[in-house]
PDB file of N, CA, C, O and CB in Angstrom:
ATOM      1  N   MET A   1      79.475   7.766  86.832  1.00  0.00           N
ATOM      2  CA  MET A   1      80.309   6.910  86.019  1.00  0.00           C
ATOM      3  C   MET A   1      81.554   6.560  86.819  1.00  0.00           C
ATOM      4  O   MET A   1      82.218   7.437  87.373  1.00  0.00           O
ATOM      5  CB  MET A   1      80.675   7.592  84.673  1.00  0.00           C
ATOM      6  N   ASP A   2      81.857   5.296  86.874  1.00  0.00           N
ATOM      7  CA  ASP A   2      83.007   4.789  87.614  1.00  0.00           C
ATOM      8  C   ASP A   2      83.991   4.239  86.586  1.00  0.00           C
ATOM      9  O   ASP A   2      83.889   3.085  86.169  1.00  0.00           O
ATOM     10  CB  ASP A   2      82.587   3.685  88.668  1.00  0.00           C
ATOM     11  N   GLY A   3      84.945   5.078  86.183  1.00  0.00           N
ATOM     12  CA  GLY A   3      85.858   4.661  85.121  1.00  0.00           C
ATOM     13  C   GLY A   3      85.096   4.533  83.821  1.00  0.00           C
ATOM     14  O   GLY A   3      84.485   5.497  83.361  1.00  0.00           O
ATOM     15  N   ASP A   4      85.125   3.353  83.224  1.00  0.00           N
ATOM     16  CA  ASP A   4      84.389   3.104  81.989  1.00  0.00           C
ATOM     17  C   ASP A   4      83.045   2.447  82.252  1.00  0.00           C
ATOM     18  O   ASP A   4      82.320   2.137  81.307  1.00  0.00           O
ATOM     19  CB  ASP A   4      85.209   2.238  81.059  1.00  0.00           C
ATOM     20  N   GLN A   5      82.698   2.227  83.515  1.00  0.00           N
ATOM     21  CA  GLN A   5      81.454   1.555  83.862  1.00  0.00           C
ATOM     22  C   GLN A   5      80.317   2.571  84.020  1.00  0.00           C
ATOM     23  O   GLN A   5      80.488   3.617  84.645  1.00  0.00           O
ATOM     24  CB  GLN A   5      81.629   0.740  85.155  1.00  0.00           C
ATOM     25  N   VAL A   6      79.177   2.251  83.453  1.00  0.00           N
ATOM     26  CA  VAL A   6      78.006   3.114  83.541  1.00  0.00           C
ATOM     27  C   VAL A   6      77.039   2.518  84.552  1.00  0.00           C
ATOM     28  O   VAL A   6      76.863   1.301  84.608  1.00  0.00           O
ATOM     29  CB  VAL A   6      77.323   3.286  82.150  1.00  0.00           C
ATOM     30  N   SER A   7      76.418   3.368  85.343  1.00  0.00           N
ATOM     31  CA  SER A   7      75.432   2.946  86.318  1.00  0.00           C
ATOM     32  C   SER A   7      74.173   3.775  86.124  1.00  0.00           C
ATOM     33  O   SER A   7      74.249   4.951  85.771  1.00  0.00           O
ATOM     34  CB  SER A   7      75.976   3.084  87.763  1.00  0.00           C
ATOM     35  N   LEU A   8      73.020   3.167  86.354  1.00  0.00           N
ATOM     36  CA  LEU A   8      71.756   3.885  86.224  1.00  0.00           C
ATOM     37  C   LEU A   8      71.429   4.629  87.516  1.00  0.00           C
ATOM     38  O   LEU A   8      71.782   4.175  88.605  1.00  0.00           O
ATOM     39  CB  LEU A   8      70.619   2.915  85.861  1.00  0.00           C
ATOM     40  N   LEU A   9      70.760   5.761  87.394  1.00  0.00           N
ATOM     41  CA  LEU A   9      70.247   6.462  88.559  1.00  0.00           C
ATOM     42  C   LEU A   9      68.842   5.954  88.830  1.00  0.00           C
ATOM     43  O   LEU A   9      68.034   5.815  87.912  1.00  0.00           O
ATOM     44  CB  LEU A   9      70.260   8.008  88.347  1.00  0.00           C
ATOM     45  N   LEU A  10      68.555   5.677  90.091  1.00  0.00           N
ATOM     46  CA  LEU A  10      67.257   5.146  90.480  1.00  0.00           C
ATOM     47  C   LEU A  10      66.551   6.125  91.408  1.00  0.00           C
ATOM     48  O   LEU A  10      67.168   6.711  92.297  1.00  0.00           O
ATOM     49  CB  LEU A  10      67.410   3.772  91.158  1.00  0.00           C
ATOM     50  N   ALA A  11      65.267   6.290  91.193  1.00  0.00           N
ATOM     51  CA  ALA A  11      64.475   7.203  92.025  1.00  0.00           C
ATOM     52  C   ALA A  11      63.435   6.443  92.841  1.00  0.00           C
ATOM     53  O   ALA A  11      62.364   6.968  93.148  1.00  0.00           O
ATOM     54  CB  ALA A  11      63.784   8.261  91.152  1.00  0.00           C
ATOM     55  N   GLY A  12      63.765   5.194  93.188  1.00  0.00           N
ATOM     56  CA  GLY A  12      62.864   4.405  94.035  1.00  0.00           C
ATOM     57  C   GLY A  12      61.467   4.324  93.461  1.00  0.00           C
ATOM     58  O   GLY A  12      61.287   4.009  92.285  1.00  0.00           O
ATOM     59  N   LYS A  13      60.472   4.611  94.297  1.00  0.00           N
ATOM     60  CA  LYS A  13      59.073   4.516  93.876  1.00  0.00           C
ATOM     61  C   LYS A  13      58.503   5.848  93.410  1.00  0.00           C
ATOM     62  O   LYS A  13      57.287   5.991  93.278  1.00  0.00           O
ATOM     63  CB  LYS A  13      58.235   3.982  95.005  1.00  0.00           C
ATOM     64  N   ALA A  14      59.372   6.825  93.161  1.00  0.00           N
ATOM     65  CA  ALA A  14      58.888   8.111  92.651  1.00  0.00           C
ATOM     66  C   ALA A  14      58.238   7.884  91.284  1.00  0.00           C
ATOM     67  O   ALA A  14      58.776   7.156  90.450  1.00  0.00           O
ATOM     68  CB  ALA A  14      60.055   9.156  92.549  1.00  0.00           C
ATOM     69  N   ALA A  15      57.097   8.503  91.064  1.00  0.00           N
ATOM     70  CA  ALA A  15      56.375   8.345  89.799  1.00  0.00           C
ATOM     71  C   ALA A  15      57.135   9.026  88.657  1.00  0.00           C
ATOM     72  O   ALA A  15      57.809  10.033  88.872  1.00  0.00           O
ATOM     73  CB  ALA A  15      54.947   8.928  89.914  1.00  0.00           C
ATOM     74  N   PRO A  16      57.025   8.474  87.443  1.00  0.00           N
ATOM     75  CA  PRO A  16      57.642   9.143  86.300  1.00  0.00           C
ATOM     76  C   PRO A  16      57.154  10.594  86.229  1.00  0.00           C
ATOM     77  O   PRO A  16      55.970  10.875  86.415  1.00  0.00           O
ATOM     78  CB  PRO A  16      57.317   8.387  84.977  1.00  0.00           C
ATOM     79  N   GLY A  17      58.084  11.501  85.958  1.00  0.00           N
ATOM     80  CA  GLY A  17      57.737  12.909  85.871  1.00  0.00           C
ATOM     81  C   GLY A  17      57.848  13.657  87.188  1.00  0.00           C
ATOM     82  O   GLY A  17      57.618  14.865  87.239  1.00  0.00           O
ATOM     83  N   THR A  18      58.204  12.934  88.273  1.00  0.00           N
ATOM     84  CA  THR A  18      58.372  13.597  89.566  1.00  0.00           C
ATOM     85  C   THR A  18      59.503  14.604  89.476  1.00  0.00           C
ATOM     86  O   THR A  18      60.545  14.327  88.880  1.00  0.00           O
ATOM     87  CB  THR A  18      58.650  12.568  90.687  1.00  0.00           C
ATOM     88  N   ARG A  19      59.300  15.760  90.061  1.00  0.00           N
ATOM     89  CA  ARG A  19      60.307  16.822  90.024  1.00  0.00           C
ATOM     90  C   ARG A  19      61.575  16.382  90.756  1.00  0.00           C
ATOM     91  O   ARG A  19      61.513  15.868  91.872  1.00  0.00           O
ATOM     92  CB  ARG A  19      59.752  18.120  90.651  1.00  0.00           C
ATOM     93  N   VAL A  20      62.726  16.591  90.109  1.00  0.00           N
ATOM     94  CA  VAL A  20      64.016  16.278  90.715  1.00  0.00           C
ATOM     95  C   VAL A  20      64.499  17.533  91.422  1.00  0.00           C
ATOM     96  O   VAL A  20      64.551  18.613  90.835  1.00  0.00           O
ATOM     97  CB  VAL A  20      65.059  15.782  89.646  1.00  0.00           C
ATOM     98  N   LEU A  21      64.856  17.371  92.704  1.00  0.00           N
ATOM     99  CA  LEU A  21      65.236  18.521  93.517  1.00  0.00           C
ATOM    100  C   LEU A  21      66.658  18.398  94.027  1.00  0.00           C
ATOM    101  O   LEU A  21      67.059  17.357  94.549  1.00  0.00           O
ATOM    102  CB  LEU A  21      64.283  18.681  94.683  1.00  0.00           C
ATOM    103  N   GLY A  22      67.409  19.465  93.873  1.00  0.00           N
ATOM    104  CA  GLY A  22      68.733  19.535  94.457  1.00  0.00           C
ATOM    105  C   GLY A  22      68.748  20.550  95.574  1.00  0.00           C
ATOM    106  O   GLY A  22      69.551  20.448  96.501  1.00  0.00           O
ATOM    107  N   ALA A  23      67.866  21.529  95.494  1.00  0.00           N
ATOM    108  CA  ALA A  23      67.772  22.570  96.521  1.00  0.00           C
ATOM    109  C   ALA A  23      66.328  23.033  96.611  1.00  0.00           C
ATOM    110  O   ALA A  23      65.648  23.181  95.596  1.00  0.00           O
ATOM    111  CB  ALA A  23      68.723  23.772  96.204  1.00  0.00           C
ATOM    112  N   ALA A  24      65.871  23.258  97.817  1.00  0.00           N
ATOM    113  CA  ALA A  24      64.504  23.714  98.024  1.00  0.00           C
ATOM    114  C   ALA A  24      64.294  25.072  97.369  1.00  0.00           C
ATOM    115  O   ALA A  24      65.168  25.937  97.423  1.00  0.00           O
ATOM    116  CB  ALA A  24      64.178  23.785  99.522  1.00  0.00           C
ATOM    117  N   GLU A  25      63.149  25.253  96.761  1.00  0.00           N
ATOM    118  CA  GLU A  25      62.762  26.524  96.157  1.00  0.00           C
ATOM    119  C   GLU A  25      63.638  26.948  94.979  1.00  0.00           C
ATOM    120  O   GLU A  25      63.601  28.112  94.580  1.00  0.00           O
ATOM    121  CB  GLU A  25      62.791  27.590  97.195  1.00  0.00           C
ATOM    122  N   ALA A  26      64.416  26.039  94.420  1.00  0.00           N
ATOM    123  CA  ALA A  26      65.242  26.379  93.260  1.00  0.00           C
ATOM    124  C   ALA A  26      64.344  26.483  92.028  1.00  0.00           C
ATOM    125  O   ALA A  26      63.367  25.742  91.914  1.00  0.00           O
ATOM    126  CB  ALA A  26      66.369  25.316  93.039  1.00  0.00           C
ATOM    127  N   PRO A  27      64.660  27.385  91.115  1.00  0.00           N
ATOM    128  CA  PRO A  27      63.836  27.505  89.907  1.00  0.00           C
ATOM    129  C   PRO A  27      64.050  26.313  88.982  1.00  0.00           C
ATOM    130  O   PRO A  27      65.088  25.653  89.034  1.00  0.00           O
ATOM    131  CB  PRO A  27      64.158  28.811  89.163  1.00  0.00           C
ATOM    132  N   GLN A  28      63.066  26.044  88.140  1.00  0.00           N
ATOM    133  CA  GLN A  28      63.201  24.983  87.154  1.00  0.00           C
ATOM    134  C   GLN A  28      64.240  25.417  86.126  1.00  0.00           C
ATOM    135  O   GLN A  28      64.289  26.582  85.731  1.00  0.00           O
ATOM    136  CB  GLN A  28      61.830  24.662  86.471  1.00  0.00           C
ATOM    137  N   ILE A  29      65.080  24.456  85.695  1.00  0.00           N
ATOM    138  CA  ILE A  29      66.123  24.754  84.713  1.00  0.00           C
ATOM    139  C   ILE A  29      65.989  23.806  83.532  1.00  0.00           C
ATOM    140  O   ILE A  29      65.273  22.807  83.600  1.00  0.00           O
ATOM    141  CB  ILE A  29      67.536  24.641  85.347  1.00  0.00           C
ATOM    142  N   SER A  30      66.675  24.127  82.463  1.00  0.00           N
ATOM    143  CA  SER A  30      66.649  23.276  81.271  1.00  0.00           C
ATOM    144  C   SER A  30      67.497  22.021  81.509  1.00  0.00           C
ATOM    145  O   SER A  30      68.324  21.979  82.419  1.00  0.00           O
ATOM    146  CB  SER A  30      67.167  24.057  80.025  1.00  0.00           C
ATOM    147  N   PHE A  31      67.275  21.007  80.678  1.00  0.00           N
ATOM    148  CA  PHE A  31      68.070  19.785  80.783  1.00  0.00           C
ATOM    149  C   PHE A  31      69.539  20.094  80.520  1.00  0.00           C
ATOM    150  O   PHE A  31      70.419  19.533  81.172  1.00  0.00           O
ATOM    151  CB  PHE A  31      67.559  18.713  79.795  1.00  0.00           C
ATOM    152  N   GLU A  32      69.803  20.978  79.576  1.00  0.00           N
ATOM    153  CA  GLU A  32      71.189  21.339  79.259  1.00  0.00           C
ATOM    154  C   GLU A  32      71.868  21.963  80.478  1.00  0.00           C
ATOM    155  O   GLU A  32      73.016  21.633  80.777  1.00  0.00           O
ATOM    156  CB  GLU A  32      71.238  22.317  78.058  1.00  0.00           C
ATOM    157  N   ASP A  33      71.178  22.856  81.185  1.00  0.00           N
ATOM    158  CA  ASP A  33      71.738  23.446  82.410  1.00  0.00           C
ATOM    159  C   ASP A  33      71.928  22.372  83.485  1.00  0.00           C
ATOM    160  O   ASP A  33      72.919  22.388  84.214  1.00  0.00           O
ATOM    161  CB  ASP A  33      70.816  24.576  82.940  1.00  0.00           C
ATOM    162  N   PHE A  34      70.975  21.440  83.578  1.00  0.00           N
ATOM    163  CA  PHE A  34      71.068  20.346  84.550  1.00  0.00           C
ATOM    164  C   PHE A  34      72.336  19.532  84.320  1.00  0.00           C
ATOM    165  O   PHE A  34      72.983  19.110  85.279  1.00  0.00           O
ATOM    166  CB  PHE A  34      69.826  19.433  84.461  1.00  0.00           C
ATOM    167  N   ARG A  35      72.695  19.309  83.066  1.00  0.00           N
ATOM    168  CA  ARG A  35      73.886  18.523  82.738  1.00  0.00           C
ATOM    169  C   ARG A  35      75.170  19.193  83.210  1.00  0.00           C
ATOM    170  O   ARG A  35      76.189  18.520  83.365  1.00  0.00           O
ATOM    171  CB  ARG A  35      73.956  18.288  81.243  1.00  0.00           C
ATOM    172  N   ASN A  36      75.144  20.499  83.440  1.00  0.00           N
ATOM    173  CA  ASN A  36      76.331  21.233  83.891  1.00  0.00           C
ATOM    174  C   ASN A  36      76.494  21.258  85.405  1.00  0.00           C
ATOM    175  O   ASN A  36      77.496  21.764  85.911  1.00  0.00           O
ATOM    176  CB  ASN A  36      76.276  22.640  83.380  1.00  0.00           C
ATOM    177  N   LEU A  37      75.525  20.720  86.130  1.00  0.00           N
ATOM    178  CA  LEU A  37      75.609  20.709  87.589  1.00  0.00           C
ATOM    179  C   LEU A  37      76.497  19.561  88.051  1.00  0.00           C
ATOM    180  O   LEU A  37      76.567  18.522  87.394  1.00  0.00           O
ATOM    181  CB  LEU A  37      74.203  20.592  88.220  1.00  0.00           C
ATOM    182  N   LYS A  38      77.166  19.745  89.166  1.00  0.00           N
ATOM    183  CA  LYS A  38      78.066  18.723  89.698  1.00  0.00           C
ATOM    184  C   LYS A  38      77.315  17.814  90.669  1.00  0.00           C
ATOM    185  O   LYS A  38      76.671  18.269  91.614  1.00  0.00           O
ATOM    186  CB  LYS A  38      79.281  19.376  90.401  1.00  0.00           C
ATOM    187  N   MET A  39      77.424  16.504  90.400  1.00  0.00           N
ATOM    188  CA  MET A  39      76.825  15.489  91.261  1.00  0.00           C
ATOM    189  C   MET A  39      77.803  14.331  91.370  1.00  0.00           C
ATOM    190  O   MET A  39      78.481  13.985  90.403  1.00  0.00           O
ATOM    191  CB  MET A  39      75.440  15.009  90.709  1.00  0.00           C
ATOM    192  N   LYS A  40      77.869  13.738  92.553  1.00  0.00           N
ATOM    193  CA  LYS A  40      78.738  12.585  92.779  1.00  0.00           C
ATOM    194  C   LYS A  40      78.011  11.559  93.633  1.00  0.00           C
ATOM    195  O   LYS A  40      77.042  11.873  94.325  1.00  0.00           O
ATOM    196  CB  LYS A  40      80.064  13.013  93.456  1.00  0.00           C
ATOM    197  N   VAL A  41      78.498  10.326  93.569  1.00  0.00           N
ATOM    198  CA  VAL A  41      77.944   9.237  94.357  1.00  0.00           C
ATOM    199  C   VAL A  41      78.712   9.157  95.675  1.00  0.00           C
ATOM    200  O   VAL A  41      79.942   9.208  95.684  1.00  0.00           O
ATOM    201  CB  VAL A  41      78.013   7.884  93.579  1.00  0.00           C
ATOM    202  N   ASP A  42      77.980   9.030  96.800  1.00  0.00           N
ATOM    203  CA  ASP A  42      78.651   8.921  98.098  1.00  0.00           C
ATOM    204  C   ASP A  42      78.933   7.457  98.439  1.00  0.00           C
ATOM    205  O   ASP A  42      78.653   6.566  97.637  1.00  0.00           O
ATOM    206  CB  ASP A  42      77.792   9.571  99.206  1.00  0.00           C
ATOM    207  N   GLU A  43      79.483   7.211  99.619  1.00  0.00           N
ATOM    208  CA  GLU A  43      79.876   5.855 100.022  1.00  0.00           C
ATOM    209  C   GLU A  43      78.683   4.924 100.237  1.00  0.00           C
ATOM    210  O   GLU A  43      78.867   3.711 100.333  1.00  0.00           O
ATOM    211  CB  GLU A  43      80.697   5.917 101.290  1.00  0.00           C
ATOM    212  N   LYS A  44      77.461   5.466 100.316  1.00  0.00           N
ATOM    213  CA  LYS A  44      76.261   4.644 100.489  1.00  0.00           C
ATOM    214  C   LYS A  44      75.508   4.442  99.174  1.00  0.00           C
ATOM    215  O   LYS A  44      74.419   3.868  99.161  1.00  0.00           O
ATOM    216  CB  LYS A  44      75.337   5.282 101.516  1.00  0.00           C
ATOM    217  N   GLY A  45      76.095   4.917  98.061  1.00  0.00           N
ATOM    218  CA  GLY A  45      75.451   4.754  96.762  1.00  0.00           C
ATOM    219  C   GLY A  45      74.375   5.781  96.485  1.00  0.00           C
ATOM    220  O   GLY A  45      73.578   5.607  95.564  1.00  0.00           O
ATOM    221  N   LYS A  46      74.334   6.866  97.279  1.00  0.00           N
ATOM    222  CA  LYS A  46      73.357   7.934  97.068  1.00  0.00           C
ATOM    223  C   LYS A  46      74.010   9.067  96.297  1.00  0.00           C
ATOM    224  O   LYS A  46      75.200   9.339  96.457  1.00  0.00           O
ATOM    225  CB  LYS A  46      72.789   8.447  98.418  1.00  0.00           C
ATOM    226  N   VAL A  47      73.215   9.727  95.458  1.00  0.00           N
ATOM    227  CA  VAL A  47      73.727  10.823  94.645  1.00  0.00           C
ATOM    228  C   VAL A  47      73.683  12.112  95.457  1.00  0.00           C
ATOM    229  O   VAL A  47      72.659  12.456  96.047  1.00  0.00           O
ATOM    230  CB  VAL A  47      72.913  10.970  93.331  1.00  0.00           C
ATOM    231  N   ARG A  48      74.811  12.816  95.477  1.00  0.00           N
ATOM    232  CA  ARG A  48      74.934  14.091  96.196  1.00  0.00           C
ATOM    233  C   ARG A  48      75.018  15.218  95.174  1.00  0.00           C
ATOM    234  O   ARG A  48      75.718  15.105  94.168  1.00  0.00           O
ATOM    235  CB  ARG A  48      76.192  14.096  97.138  1.00  0.00           C
ATOM    236  N   PHE A  49      74.300  16.304  95.438  1.00  0.00           N
ATOM    237  CA  PHE A  49      74.223  17.462  94.558  1.00  0.00           C
ATOM    238  C   PHE A  49      75.123  18.563  95.097  1.00  0.00           C
ATOM    239  O   PHE A  49      74.984  18.979  96.248  1.00  0.00           O
ATOM    240  CB  PHE A  49      72.765  17.961  94.423  1.00  0.00           C
ATOM    241  N   PHE A  50      76.055  19.040  94.254  1.00  0.00           N
ATOM    242  CA  PHE A  50      76.988  20.099  94.642  1.00  0.00           C
ATOM    243  C   PHE A  50      76.659  21.422  93.966  1.00  0.00           C
ATOM    244  O   PHE A  50      77.303  22.425  94.273  1.00  0.00           O
ATOM    245  CB  PHE A  50      78.412  19.692  94.305  1.00  0.00           C
ATOM    246  N   GLY A  51      75.701  21.469  93.074  1.00  0.00           N
ATOM    247  CA  GLY A  51      75.422  22.695  92.327  1.00  0.00           C
ATOM    248  C   GLY A  51      76.445  22.877  91.233  1.00  0.00           C
ATOM    249  O   GLY A  51      76.720  21.946  90.476  1.00  0.00           O
ATOM    250  N   THR A  52      77.014  24.069  91.136  1.00  0.00           N
ATOM    251  CA  THR A  52      77.963  24.348  90.062  1.00  0.00           C
ATOM    252  C   THR A  52      79.410  24.271  90.517  1.00  0.00           C
ATOM    253  O   THR A  52      80.316  24.452  89.703  1.00  0.00           O
ATOM    254  CB  THR A  52      77.694  25.707  89.483  1.00  0.00           C
ATOM    255  N   GLN A  53      79.655  24.005  91.804  1.00  0.00           N
ATOM    256  CA  GLN A  53      81.035  23.918  92.291  1.00  0.00           C
ATOM    257  C   GLN A  53      81.144  22.928  93.442  1.00  0.00           C
ATOM    258  O   GLN A  53      80.140  22.552  94.046  1.00  0.00           O
ATOM    259  CB  GLN A  53      81.536  25.299  92.736  1.00  0.00           C
ATOM    260  N   GLU A  54      82.369  22.509  93.742  1.00  0.00           N
ATOM    261  CA  GLU A  54      82.616  21.595  94.856  1.00  0.00           C
ATOM    262  C   GLU A  54      82.384  22.321  96.173  1.00  0.00           C
ATOM    263  O   GLU A  54      82.395  23.551  96.217  1.00  0.00           O
ATOM    264  CB  GLU A  54      84.056  21.023  94.796  1.00  0.00           C
ATOM    265  N   GLY A  55      82.179  21.585  97.217  1.00  0.00           N
ATOM    266  CA  GLY A  55      81.937  22.160  98.536  1.00  0.00           C
ATOM    267  C   GLY A  55      80.831  21.388  99.214  1.00  0.00           C
ATOM    268  O   GLY A  55      80.756  20.166  99.089  1.00  0.00           O
ATOM    269  N   ASP A  56      79.980  22.084  99.924  1.00  0.00           N
ATOM    270  CA  ASP A  56      78.862  21.437 100.601  1.00  0.00           C
ATOM    271  C   ASP A  56      77.931  20.793  99.583  1.00  0.00           C
ATOM    272  O   ASP A  56      77.784  21.282  98.463  1.00  0.00           O
ATOM    273  CB  ASP A  56      78.092  22.448 101.467  1.00  0.00           C
ATOM    274  N   SER A  57      77.308  19.694  99.982  1.00  0.00           N
ATOM    275  CA  SER A  57      76.386  19.008  99.088  1.00  0.00           C
ATOM    276  C   SER A  57      75.127  18.634  99.844  1.00  0.00           C
ATOM    277  O   SER A  57      75.102  18.616 101.075  1.00  0.00           O
ATOM    278  CB  SER A  57      77.040  17.759  98.474  1.00  0.00           C
ATOM    279  N   ILE A  58      74.080  18.336  99.084  1.00  0.00           N
ATOM    280  CA  ILE A  58      72.825  17.843  99.638  1.00  0.00           C
ATOM    281  C   ILE A  58      72.400  16.638  98.809  1.00  0.00           C
ATOM    282  O   ILE A  58      72.844  16.487  97.671  1.00  0.00           O
ATOM    283  CB  ILE A  58      71.714  18.958  99.641  1.00  0.00           C
ATOM    284  N   PRO A  59      71.541  15.771  99.363  1.00  0.00           N
ATOM    285  CA  PRO A  59      71.079  14.620  98.579  1.00  0.00           C
ATOM    286  C   PRO A  59      70.237  15.077  97.392  1.00  0.00           C
ATOM    287  O   PRO A  59      69.425  15.994  97.519  1.00  0.00           O
ATOM    288  CB  PRO A  59      70.267  13.654  99.463  1.00  0.00           C
ATOM    289  N   LEU A  60      70.430  14.443  96.248  1.00  0.00           N
ATOM    290  CA  LEU A  60      69.567  14.676  95.097  1.00  0.00           C
ATOM    291  C   LEU A  60      68.308  13.862  95.327  1.00  0.00           C
ATOM    292  O   LEU A  60      68.394  12.681  95.662  1.00  0.00           O
ATOM    293  CB  LEU A  60      70.271  14.289  93.738  1.00  0.00           C
ATOM    294  N   LYS A  61      67.139  14.468  95.156  1.00  0.00           N
ATOM    295  CA  LYS A  61      65.880  13.780  95.422  1.00  0.00           C
ATOM    296  C   LYS A  61      64.918  13.910  94.254  1.00  0.00           C
ATOM    297  O   LYS A  61      64.908  14.913  93.540  1.00  0.00           O
ATOM    298  CB  LYS A  61      65.237  14.327  96.686  1.00  0.00           C
ATOM    299  N   ALA A  62      64.113  12.877  94.076  1.00  0.00           N
ATOM    300  CA  ALA A  62      62.959  12.910  93.172  1.00  0.00           C
ATOM    301  C   ALA A  62      61.760  12.929  94.105  1.00  0.00           C
ATOM    302  O   ALA A  62      61.388  11.901  94.670  1.00  0.00           O
ATOM    303  CB  ALA A  62      62.924  11.661  92.144  1.00  0.00           C
ATOM    304  N   GLY A  63      61.157  14.099  94.264  1.00  0.00           N
ATOM    305  CA  GLY A  63      60.129  14.252  95.292  1.00  0.00           C
ATOM    306  C   GLY A  63      60.793  14.115  96.655  1.00  0.00           C
ATOM    307  O   GLY A  63      61.706  14.877  96.973  1.00  0.00           O
ATOM    308  N   GLN A  64      60.355  13.165  97.457  1.00  0.00           N
ATOM    309  CA  GLN A  64      60.951  12.911  98.767  1.00  0.00           C
ATOM    310  C   GLN A  64      61.916  11.730  98.758  1.00  0.00           C
ATOM    311  O   GLN A  64      62.479  11.383  99.796  1.00  0.00           O
ATOM    312  CB  GLN A  64      59.865  12.667  99.784  1.00  0.00           C
ATOM    313  N   THR A  65      62.110  11.110  97.595  1.00  0.00           N
ATOM    314  CA  THR A  65      62.942   9.915  97.463  1.00  0.00           C
ATOM    315  C   THR A  65      64.370  10.276  97.069  1.00  0.00           C
ATOM    316  O   THR A  65      64.581  10.962  96.069  1.00  0.00           O
ATOM    317  CB  THR A  65      62.340   8.961  96.431  1.00  0.00           C
ATOM    318  N   GLU A  66      65.352   9.821  97.846  1.00  0.00           N
ATOM    319  CA  GLU A  66      66.748  10.065  97.495  1.00  0.00           C
ATOM    320  C   GLU A  66      67.134   9.235  96.276  1.00  0.00           C
ATOM    321  O   GLU A  66      66.791   8.056  96.183  1.00  0.00           O
ATOM    322  CB  GLU A  66      67.675   9.739  98.685  1.00  0.00           C
ATOM    323  N   VAL A  67      67.843   9.854  95.351  1.00  0.00           N
ATOM    324  CA  VAL A  67      68.289   9.181  94.132  1.00  0.00           C
ATOM    325  C   VAL A  67      69.533   8.352  94.451  1.00  0.00           C
ATOM    326  O   VAL A  67      70.456   8.835  95.108  1.00  0.00           O
ATOM    327  CB  VAL A  67      68.583  10.213  92.995  1.00  0.00           C
ATOM    328  N   THR A  68      69.553   7.102  93.982  1.00  0.00           N
ATOM    329  CA  THR A  68      70.663   6.181  94.215  1.00  0.00           C
ATOM    330  C   THR A  68      71.144   5.624  92.871  1.00  0.00           C
ATOM    331  O   THR A  68      70.587   5.940  91.820  1.00  0.00           O
ATOM    332  CB  THR A  68      70.236   5.024  95.176  1.00  0.00           C
ATOM    333  N   VAL A  69      72.184   4.792  92.926  1.00  0.00           N
ATOM    334  CA  VAL A  69      72.676   4.114  91.727  1.00  0.00           C
ATOM    335  C   VAL A  69      72.290   2.643  91.784  1.00  0.00           C
ATOM    336  O   VAL A  69      72.028   2.101  92.857  1.00  0.00           O
ATOM    337  CB  VAL A  69      74.214   4.270  91.591  1.00  0.00           C
ATOM    338  N   ASP A  70      72.256   1.999  90.610  1.00  0.00           N
ATOM    339  CA  ASP A  70      71.745   0.628  90.529  1.00  0.00           C
ATOM    340  C   ASP A  70      72.762  -0.455  90.874  1.00  0.00           C
ATOM    341  O   ASP A  70      72.412  -1.634  90.923  1.00  0.00           O
ATOM    342  CB  ASP A  70      71.233   0.380  89.161  1.00  0.00           C
ATOM    343  N   ARG A  71      74.007  -0.074  91.114  1.00  0.00           N
ATOM    344  CA  ARG A  71      75.027  -1.067  91.460  1.00  0.00           C
ATOM    345  C   ARG A  71      76.114  -0.360  92.253  1.00  0.00           C
ATOM    346  O   ARG A  71      76.191   0.869  92.221  1.00  0.00           O
ATOM    347  CB  ARG A  71      75.620  -1.760  90.179  1.00  0.00           C
ATOM    348  N   PRO A  72      76.946  -1.093  92.957  1.00  0.00           N
ATOM    349  CA  PRO A  72      78.026  -0.441  93.707  1.00  0.00           C
ATOM    350  C   PRO A  72      79.007   0.256  92.766  1.00  0.00           C
ATOM    351  O   PRO A  72      79.440  -0.313  91.764  1.00  0.00           O
ATOM    352  CB  PRO A  72      78.772  -1.468  94.576  1.00  0.00           C
ATOM    353  N   VAL A  73      79.344   1.490  93.108  1.00  0.00           N
ATOM    354  CA  VAL A  73      80.364   2.241  92.392  1.00  0.00           C
ATOM    355  C   VAL A  73      81.290   2.871  93.418  1.00  0.00           C
ATOM    356  O   VAL A  73      80.953   2.966  94.599  1.00  0.00           O
ATOM    357  CB  VAL A  73      79.730   3.323  91.462  1.00  0.00           C
ATOM    358  N   ARG A  74      82.444   3.294  92.965  1.00  0.00           N
ATOM    359  CA  ARG A  74      83.430   3.934  93.846  1.00  0.00           C
ATOM    360  C   ARG A  74      82.861   5.251  94.379  1.00  0.00           C
ATOM    361  O   ARG A  74      82.322   6.048  93.612  1.00  0.00           O
ATOM    362  CB  ARG A  74      84.775   4.184  93.090  1.00  0.00           C
ATOM    363  N   ALA A  75      82.980   5.479  95.680  1.00  0.00           N
ATOM    364  CA  ALA A  75      82.560   6.749  96.271  1.00  0.00           C
ATOM    365  C   ALA A  75      83.316   7.872  95.593  1.00  0.00           C
ATOM    366  O   ALA A  75      84.525   7.767  95.384  1.00  0.00           O
ATOM    367  CB  ALA A  75      82.801   6.769  97.809  1.00  0.00           C
ATOM    368  N   GLY A  76      82.628   8.935  95.248  1.00  0.00           N
ATOM    369  CA  GLY A  76      83.230  10.056  94.541  1.00  0.00           C
ATOM    370  C   GLY A  76      83.063   9.991  93.037  1.00  0.00           C
ATOM    371  O   GLY A  76      83.453  10.918  92.327  1.00  0.00           O
ATOM    372  N   SER A  77      82.481   8.894  92.539  1.00  0.00           N
ATOM    373  CA  SER A  77      82.245   8.791  91.102  1.00  0.00           C
ATOM    374  C   SER A  77      81.318   9.921  90.662  1.00  0.00           C
ATOM    375  O   SER A  77      80.325  10.211  91.330  1.00  0.00           O
ATOM    376  CB  SER A  77      81.639   7.407  90.734  1.00  0.00           C
ATOM    377  N   GLU A  78      81.643  10.552  89.547  1.00  0.00           N
ATOM    378  CA  GLU A  78      80.840  11.654  89.042  1.00  0.00           C
ATOM    379  C   GLU A  78      79.612  11.154  88.320  1.00  0.00           C
ATOM    380  O   GLU A  78      79.649  10.123  87.649  1.00  0.00           O
ATOM    381  CB  GLU A  78      81.658  12.528  88.123  1.00  0.00           C
ATOM    382  N   VAL A  79      78.523  11.890  88.460  1.00  0.00           N
ATOM    383  CA  VAL A  79      77.305  11.640  87.707  1.00  0.00           C
ATOM    384  C   VAL A  79      77.365  12.549  86.489  1.00  0.00           C
ATOM    385  O   VAL A  79      77.374  13.774  86.617  1.00  0.00           O
ATOM    386  CB  VAL A  79      76.003  11.897  88.574  1.00  0.00           C
ATOM    387  N   THR A  80      77.407  11.947  85.313  1.00  0.00           N
ATOM    388  CA  THR A  80      77.516  12.737  84.084  1.00  0.00           C
ATOM    389  C   THR A  80      76.367  12.444  83.152  1.00  0.00           C
ATOM    390  O   THR A  80      76.292  13.018  82.066  1.00  0.00           O
ATOM    391  CB  THR A  80      78.837  12.462  83.380  1.00  0.00           C
TER     392      THR A  80
END
């Protein structure tokens, strides 16, 4: 979310139901737990996964496809 503007997350050609990965070998979690994880959009429009705190991040992926946003947003915008 960039201010009051909403942007959609896109998973490219990943099939519906493809597992979303933030870290290799991570256990499956509930949607409610997923909502508590920190994610932000980088300067290239890709979603970065921080886990539960700021620091190092990795690309959020659906299968092997990096998750992006559907329109330009400010780098650092939070995914909520």
